[in-house]
C-alpha positions in Angstrom: 201.1 119.0 -185.4 200.0 116.6 -182.7 197.9 119.2 -181.0 195.2 121.0 -183.0 195.8 124.4 -181.6 192.9 126.8 -181.9 193.8 130.5 -182.2 190.5 132.1 -181.1 190.9 135.5 -182.8 187.6 137.4 -183.1 187.1 140.6 -185.1 183.7 142.0 -184.2 183.4 143.8 -187.5 184.3 140.8 -189.8 181.1 139.1 -190.7 182.9 135.8 -191.5 184.4 135.6 -188.1 181.1 136.4 -186.5 179.3 133.6 -188.4 182.1 131.2 -187.6 182.2 132.1 -183.9 178.4 132.1 -183.1 177.9 130.0 -180.1 181.6 129.8 -179.3 182.1 130.9 -175.8 185.3 132.7 -174.7 186.2 134.4 -178.0 188.5 137.4 -178.1 187.6 140.9 -179.2 190.1 143.2 -180.7 190.1 146.8 -181.9 192.4 146.9 -185.0 196.0 147.4 -184.0 195.5 146.3 -180.4 196.0 142.6 -181.3 198.8 140.9 -179.2 201.2 139.2 -181.6 201.8 135.7 -180.3 203.9 132.7 -181.2 202.9 129.2 -179.8 205.4 126.4 -180.1 204.7 122.8 -179.1 207.5 120.5 -178.0 207.2 116.9 -176.8 207.3 118.0 -173.1 205.8 121.5 -173.2 204.3 124.5 -175.0 206.2 127.8 -175.2 204.0 130.9 -175.7 205.7 134.2 -176.6 203.6 137.3 -176.8 204.5 140.9 -177.7 202.9 143.3 -175.2 204.9 146.5 -175.5 203.8 149.4 -173.3 202.4 147.2 -170.6 203.6 146.8 -167.1 203.8 143.4 -165.5 200.9 144.3 -163.2 198.7 145.2 -166.3 198.8 141.6 -167.5 196.5 138.8 -166.4 197.1 135.1 -167.3 194.9 132.2 -166.5 194.4 128.6 -167.6 191.0 126.8 -167.3 189.0 124.4 -169.5 192.2 123.5 -171.4 192.5 127.1 -172.6 195.3 129.6 -171.9 194.0 133.2 -171.6 196.2 136.3 -171.7 194.8 139.7 -171.3 196.2 143.2 -170.6 194.9 146.7 -169.9 197.2 149.7 -170.3 196.0 153.1 -169.4 197.8 156.3 -170.5 197.2 159.5 -168.6 194.3 161.2 -170.5 195.7 164.7 -169.8 194.0 166.9 -172.3 196.5 169.8 -172.1 200.2 170.2 -171.8 201.9 172.8 -169.7 201.0 175.6 -172.1 197.5 174.2 -172.7 198.1 172.9 -176.2 198.2 169.3 -177.5 199.6 169.2 -181.0 199.4 165.5 -181.4 198.4 162.7 -179.0 198.8 159.1 -180.2 199.3 157.3 -176.9 196.1 156.0 -175.5 194.7 153.3 -173.3 194.4 149.8 -174.8 193.0 146.4 -173.9 194.3 143.2 -175.5 193.3 139.6 -175.1 194.2 136.2 -176.6 193.2 132.7 -175.9 194.7 129.4 -177.1 193.4 125.8 -176.7 196.4 123.9 -175.1 195.2 120.7 -173.4 196.7 118.7 -170.6 198.9 121.4 -168.9 200.6 120.8 -165.6 199.4 124.1 -164.1 201.7 123.7 -161.0 204.8 123.9 -163.2 203.9 126.8 -165.5 206.5 129.5 -165.7 206.0 133.1 -166.8 208.6 135.8 -167.6 208.1 139.4 -168.8 210.9 141.6 -170.0 211.2 144.4 -172.6 207.6 144.0 -173.7 207.8 140.3 -174.3 205.8 137.8 -172.2 207.2 134.2 -172.3 205.2 131.3 -170.9 206.5 127.8 -170.5 203.6 125.4 -170.0 204.8 121.8 -169.3 202.5 119.0 -170.4 201.2 116.6 -167.8 203.1 113.4 -167.7 200.9 110.6 -168.5 201.2 107.5 -166.3 201.4 104.2 -168.0 197.9 102.8 -167.9 199.2 99.4 -169.1 200.0 97.1 -166.2 200.6 93.4 -166.9 198.9 91.1 -164.5 200.4 87.7 -163.8 198.2 84.6 -163.4 198.8 82.5 -160.3 
């Protein structure tokens, strides 16, 4: 791969990750199943990032790009109603969750980035900046 992509996963409870990430700013923190499954594909002209974020609304997601790093985060909050109509909760599995991922993707044309969100899938198309030819032949008079 022409680009050495860094997936900055960080598990707070994994000592090997902690030792590897000491001093690395901008790492991600996850709580078990809250990890956002993401595919990153590099083409000649762009990167395409596809992330699974089921249960999130579009307004729950935040995307930014700075320091050659794409950051995706989301916060989903389920109503913490502790009782049903009769005052009994038999089982409650839905809860609030926070997810975040970051990927090193250099030289993005930020003005041309496109984002779509449908059916729990976030798709980002990040065009690469077009490099101008630095080579210019100079004729001698």
